[in-house]
Legacy VTK file of the C-alpha trace (Angstrom):
# vtk DataFile Version 3.0
C-alpha trace
ASCII
DATASET POLYDATA
POINTS 109 float
9.129 -8.146 11.580
5.577 -8.672 10.323
5.114 -8.436 6.549
1.892 -7.615 4.693
1.254 -8.800 1.126
0.206 -6.030 -1.284
-0.345 -5.803 -5.037
0.454 -2.636 -6.999
-2.748 -1.885 -8.936
-0.958 -0.058 -11.764
1.722 -2.657 -12.530
0.129 -5.754 -10.972
3.386 -6.519 -9.158
3.050 -8.323 -5.800
5.210 -7.314 -2.837
5.600 -7.925 0.882
5.942 -4.741 2.908
6.628 -4.203 6.625
3.487 -3.602 8.705
4.816 -0.169 9.737
4.957 1.091 6.120
3.014 4.392 5.867
-0.331 4.308 4.038
-3.014 6.835 3.099
-6.655 6.728 2.079
-7.246 7.121 -1.666
-8.655 10.554 -2.574
-11.886 10.276 -4.568
-10.530 12.648 -7.233
-7.128 10.943 -7.739
-6.299 10.579 -11.441
-5.329 7.140 -12.716
-1.547 6.684 -12.937
-0.859 9.825 -10.898
2.261 10.120 -8.745
1.105 10.837 -5.185
3.826 12.486 -3.093
4.013 13.474 0.570
6.581 16.005 1.740
7.707 16.320 5.359
5.329 13.522 6.373
2.075 15.448 5.969
1.887 17.658 2.811
0.380 15.624 -0.039
0.470 16.634 -3.685
-1.293 14.921 -6.584
-3.152 15.501 -9.867
-6.944 15.098 -10.031
-8.835 13.375 -12.831
-9.858 16.898 -13.986
-6.174 17.876 -14.345
-5.965 20.118 -11.271
-2.874 19.972 -9.018
-3.946 19.485 -5.384
-1.935 20.063 -2.198
-3.469 19.065 1.134
-2.601 17.893 4.629
-2.661 14.117 5.263
-2.049 11.820 8.220
-0.381 8.527 7.229
-1.223 5.357 9.145
0.652 2.023 9.236
-0.043 -0.725 6.714
-0.704 -3.144 9.586
-3.884 -1.211 10.448
-5.402 -1.758 6.987
-7.951 -4.505 6.278
-7.356 -7.367 3.869
-8.904 -6.583 0.484
-8.691 -2.809 1.099
-7.324 -0.431 -1.531
-5.045 2.343 -0.276
-1.928 4.321 -1.109
1.245 2.588 0.154
4.572 4.406 0.561
7.429 3.245 -1.603
10.770 2.582 0.032
13.704 4.972 -0.025
11.972 8.361 -0.033
12.083 9.176 3.676
15.709 10.345 3.625
14.903 13.136 1.180
11.798 14.253 3.092
9.555 13.236 0.171
7.796 9.874 -0.172
6.037 8.544 -3.241
2.898 6.476 -2.733
1.445 3.796 -5.017
-2.157 2.627 -5.314
-2.186 -0.892 -3.853
-4.554 -3.649 -2.807
-4.002 -5.449 0.512
-3.876 -9.157 -0.310
-5.730 -11.607 1.952
-3.650 -13.906 4.107
-2.858 -17.151 2.344
-4.607 -20.263 3.542
-2.270 -23.053 4.607
-1.776 -25.841 2.095
-0.495 -29.357 2.500
2.864 -29.774 0.868
3.776 -33.193 2.185
2.575 -36.651 1.190
-0.688 -38.357 2.143
-2.140 -37.857 5.611
-1.627 -40.850 7.852
-4.367 -42.101 10.149
-3.704 -41.772 13.843
-4.175 -44.939 15.913
LINES 1 110
109 0 1 2 3 4 5 6 7 8 9 10 11 12 13 14 15 16 17 18 19 20 21 22 23 24 25 26 27 28 29 30 31 32 33 34 35 36 37 38 39 40 41 42 43 44 45 46 47 48 49 50 51 52 53 54 55 56 57 58 59 60 61 62 63 64 65 66 67 68 69 70 71 72 73 74 75 76 77 78 79 80 81 82 83 84 85 86 87 88 89 90 91 92 93 94 95 96 97 98 99 100 101 102 103 104 105 106 107 108
């Protein structure tokens, strides 16, 4: 299973999520700290910065399709059984560059 590194932008907590985790684009009017929910896989509900409750149709896509450095809404685990998923505002972390963890490099003869 391929994992993708993400960082929750509200809490700062890092996590590794499966590449098939549902994601959504961030609405331009999403209020900071708002709980973004999706019922039945396509009916989103959230609060705007102006305080208005919005309900609209969405089409989730897999986390593996997102670009490194992109900000998007990432589904939290555990909500699918109830038909409602909560999404968190996250940043897709770039792949780590390999580092040397062993001793000095030996010359090849």
